[in-house]
N, C-alpha and C positions, 0 to 999 in steps of 0.2 A: 688559779683553776683556770684552764679554758675556756674559750666560749663554747667550742664544739663540748668537751666533756661537759659542762652545765646541761646544754640541749639535750646529752644522752641520758643526765641524771631526772630530766623532768619526765613524768606521765605521759605516756603518749594519748593523745586526745581520740574519745572514742568517734569515728568518723561520722557525719552529720544525717547521713542516708540510715545508717542503722539505727538513730535515737528515733527519728520520722517512724522508721518500722516498729518498732518497739511502741511509740505512744500508737499507731495506728492497732496495732495488735490490743492493747490496754482499752483504747474505747470501744474497740466490736467487741472483747470480753464483756464489759461493764452491759455495753447494749445488749449481748445476748439474754444476760442475766433478768435484764429489766422486762423484754418481752417475754422470756418465760416467767418471770413470775406474773405478767401483765395477762399473759395466754390460761394460766390456773387460776388466776383470781376473776376473770370475765367469764368462768368456764365454757369457754369456747367448744363444740363437742362438734364439727363437721360429721359424723356420720349421723346426726338425727337430721339435718338436710336433704336426706336420702329417706330416712328412716320413715318420716313423718311428712312426706311429702304428699300424699294423699291426703292429710286435713286440709291442706293450705291450697289445695286443687279444689279441693268440695266447695272452700268459701269462696275461691277465688270464682270458680263457674258461677255460683249464685251473685256473686257481687256485678259480675259483668251481665246478667239477666235480670236486671232492676226487675224490680213489681213499681213498674211506671203505669203502664195500662191495664184494663182490666174487660171482661166482659161479662153480660150476666149468667147466670149459670141453669141449666133445668136437672130433674134429677129423676131416677125411677127408683121404685124401692120394692121389692119382691120379698115376702119372708114364709115360712114355714115351720113348722114343728119339731123338736127331735124331745125324745125321752134319755134320760142318761139319772141311774144306771136303767135296764129295761125290765119290765113287768109284761103281767100278764096280756094286757090290752095296749099295747103301742100305739101312737098317734098314726091315723090315717094319711095318706098321702095326698097333696093338692090336687085336684081335680082336672084334665085337662080341659084344655081350650084352645079353640081354631083362634082365635083374636088376644085375648088377655094375657098376660105374661104367667107362667108357672113353674115350681122349682119340683124337680124330681131326685129324690137319693135314693143311693143303693140299698139304706134301710135307714128307718126312722128312730132307732133305740140302739143304743151300744154303750162301749165303756173306754173312760181316757186313754189316749193312745192308739186306738183300732183306727184304719181310713176310711174314709168315707168321701164316696162319689155323689158330688152337686153338679146336677144338670140344668139349665134352664132354657126355657122356649117363650117365642114370642117377644121377647126384649128388644131394644132398640138396636139395629143394626151398626156393625163396627163402631161400637163406643166401647171405652175403659170403663170397667165397674171392680168392686171388691166384693170378697165374700168375710161374713162377718159372725161372728158367734154373740149371741145375748144371752146372759142366765139370767135364771131369774132374779138372783141378786150378787152385784158385783158388778166389774168393769167390761164392759165391751171389748172386744180383741178383734183384731183384724186377721186372717187366715190366710188370704191369697189374693193375689188381684187376675182379672182375666182380661181378656180382648172378645167380644161377640163377634160372629161373623156377619156374612152379608145377611142373613135368614134368622138374625136377631137370636141364634142359640151358642150355646158353650159348655163346656163338661171342663170341671176342674176336679182334680184329687187334694184331699185335706186330711188332716189327723185331727182327732174329736180331742180338745185340748182337757189339761188337766184343771180342772173346774169342780166348786164343791157340787156334790150331785145332791138334788131336792126331788121331792114329788112332784113338785110345780115344774113345766114344760119348758126345757130351751128353745132360743129361737135361731132359726139359720136365715141372713138376710143378705139379700145381694142387692149392691147400690151402685148405679148407675149415672156418671154426672157428665154432662158436656157446656159447652159456650152456646151461647145466640147472642145475635145481635152486633152490632158494631162495637169495636173497641172503645173505650172513653177514658179519661185518667182516672187512674186508683185514690181509693181514699189515702194508701200513701204519699203519693204525687202530692193532694193537693194542700195536707200538711205541710209537707215540706215544702213546699211554692210559699205558705203561709210564713213556716219560721226561717225560711231563705232570706223573705223580705224583712223579716225581724231584726235577723244579723246585718243584713244592708244597712239598715237604721241604726242598728247598736252601735256600727261603725262610724256612722256620720256622728252621731252626737259625740262620740269619745272622741274622734278628731276634734268635732268644734269646740268641745271643752279644753282640749292642748293647746287649741290656735289660739285663746282666749284668754289661757294663762302663760303660756309659753312666749307670747309676742311682747307684752312689756318685761316680764323677768329676762328676754333675752339681750336687753340692751343695760338691764344690771351686770349680765353673765358677761359682756365682751370688753376687753379689756383696753382695746384703743380708748372708749368713753368712759371706763373708771380709773383711768389712771392719774387724775387731776389731784389727787390728794389720797393720805393714808385713810380717811374715813371710806371714801367710793371703793378703794382697793379691798379695805376688809368688806363690804358689801359683798364686790365681784366673787370673793373666794366663798363665803359663804355660800351664793346662790349658786356655783359652782361646785362646790361637795354637795349641796342639796340633787342638782342634778346627776349626778356620778353615783349619789347612794340609791336613787329613786331607780334610776334608769340599771343599775345593776341587778334589783328584785326581778324576777320574771313575770310577765302578766298573769301567769299562772297562780303564782303566788299571792298576787293582788285580787286575783279572782276569789282565792279562799278566803282570805280576809275580808274581803266586803260581801260576801256570798254569808259569812257567821255575823257580818255587821248588819246587811240592811235582808236579808233573807235572800235564799236562790231566785233567779231571773234576769229575767235582762238589764234591769237597772244597776245590781253587781256588775255586769259584764259592761258597761258602759261607765262605770268608776274604776275600774281596773284598767282599761284598757286608755280612758280619761288620764290615769294617775302617770302612766307609762311613756305615752303621747309628750306629756307637758314636759318630762323631762327630755324624752330623745328630741321632740322639734325645738326644746330651750336651746340644746347643747347646737344642734344645726343652726337655728337662728342666729346664735350669737357668734358663732365660728363664721359665718355668713358677715355679719357685722363687722366685726375684725377684718374682713377683708377686702372692704370695699376702699375704693379709693380718697386717698385725706386732701386732694386738692381740693373738694366742694366744701369739707370742711373746716379747712384754713380760710376762704375765701370767707364763710358765713361768719365765720366766729372774727375774723377781721373788721369785720362789719359791728361788730360789738352785742354781736347775738348771745341769750344767754344757752343753758344747756338745752333746753326745751326747744328753742327754736332753732338751734344747729341739727337736733335729731330730725325734727319736720324737715326742714328745709334743704337738709344736707345728705344725711342716712337713708331717709325712708326711701324717695324715690328711686335709688340705688340696691337697695333691697327689698322691693314688691314682688318683680318678676320671682327672684330664687325664693321667696316665703310663698309665693303660689305653689310652685314645682314641689317644693319640700310638703304643703300641704297635703297635696292630691295623692302623691308617694305615701304619706303617712296612711293616708287614707285605704290606700291599696292595702297598704302593711294590716291596718287594722281589721280589713273585712277578712283575709286567711287568718288572723288572730283570732275573731272572734268565733271562728268554728271549732278553735283549740278551747279557749277557756268555755265554753257551754258545757265543755266532758266537766268540768268541777265546779259545775251551777251559778255559770255565768249568762244563760239565755243562749237564745239563737238555737240554730240547727244541729251543733256539737252537742244539746241536751239530749235531743233525740237521738241522735249514732250512737252516743255512748251506751243508751239504755237497749235499742236495739241489738248491736253489740253485744252486750251481757246478754240479753234473751234468747241469741244464737239466731236471730232472723235476719241475715244476711242478705235475703232479696230487698227487704225495706232499709237495710245498712246501705245498701249498693245505690238505692236512690239518691241518700243524703249525700255519700259520696260523689256521684257523677253531678249534681247541685253544687257543690261544694267546686268542683273541677271546674264547670262551664263558667260559672260566676267568679272566680279568680281569674281564668285566661280570660274574660272580658273584662275585669277590671283593670288586668294587667295591661292590656291591648290599648283602652279607652286612657288611661292613665299615663301611658307612652306617648298617646299621639298628643294629647292636651301639654304636658311637659315639652315637649319638643316646640308647640307653636308659642308659648309661652316665653320662654328659654331663647 
């Protein structure tokens, strides 16, 4: 058989470009399936971004108007009687006065659902007020809001509410409130300030705990120092393994563990952040030890120095600046994390934040959010400047 006939009998190879096309189509198809499953499993519903937008607008509006400053409040209250249902002797209207505030009703008795006009005189001018219904038994109801005019007069139409009828007289109340004096820090602002200081100190103590434990362990986790024998290498792998395990557990989980162990409060937060800081700083410190210049180590070792002397005179001078930089950076991280672990019982301002959010008190929560933002920004700026000076 000739060479030409052999070439004809061999199957023609599929063009390389076609294979690449089919491979691309296969990868694309698998990717589409994965993302389709991810879309379904994560329950993504873009429609809710539009439908539920008013709810988030309400929350954001309150957060950007935090309860930071307050003023003293004064109020003016006027009451009149109303009978429900009507009897043969309905209550009389309040007597008109030239100076004292009083109310005039379109009628002083009626049935639930009937319209009723409330007119006020001699009230504080240009002030916001509320009309309330006070039954003999049960809960007071707010029926309407009004604004008095320049002469302290208003007229507001309400509907008699469906309340339990009683022989005792019901009352209609108008209350006007206004602010007086200069603004001063609110109670919320004072509480947040105290808790923010607690948060910073919490992060400081956690960082200090991390440094004291991580510094000696970092030398045991440095390969270049521990590769002198099999025994030291075993120590190296054990310490490295502990760092990886502890660091892989989020501070939130540690906070839950220590909150159960020592109780809810800042001490649990210190232990949680301290535990994570030990592993994180230990890893960073040991890697810095591994990257030092070996020249000074060889020179000190050549003089007959032991391991401890080698570390003190050849290693420590090279690692002090980066160690300080890593420590300051970790304190910055702990300040941010301490606001989060407080939500699970780790103390600090985060504990207040989660309580206010659960109670839908978004103005108070806004104070905590802005305090966290300012402190984190300042800490980030200061730590950056200090690290730049050190390194």
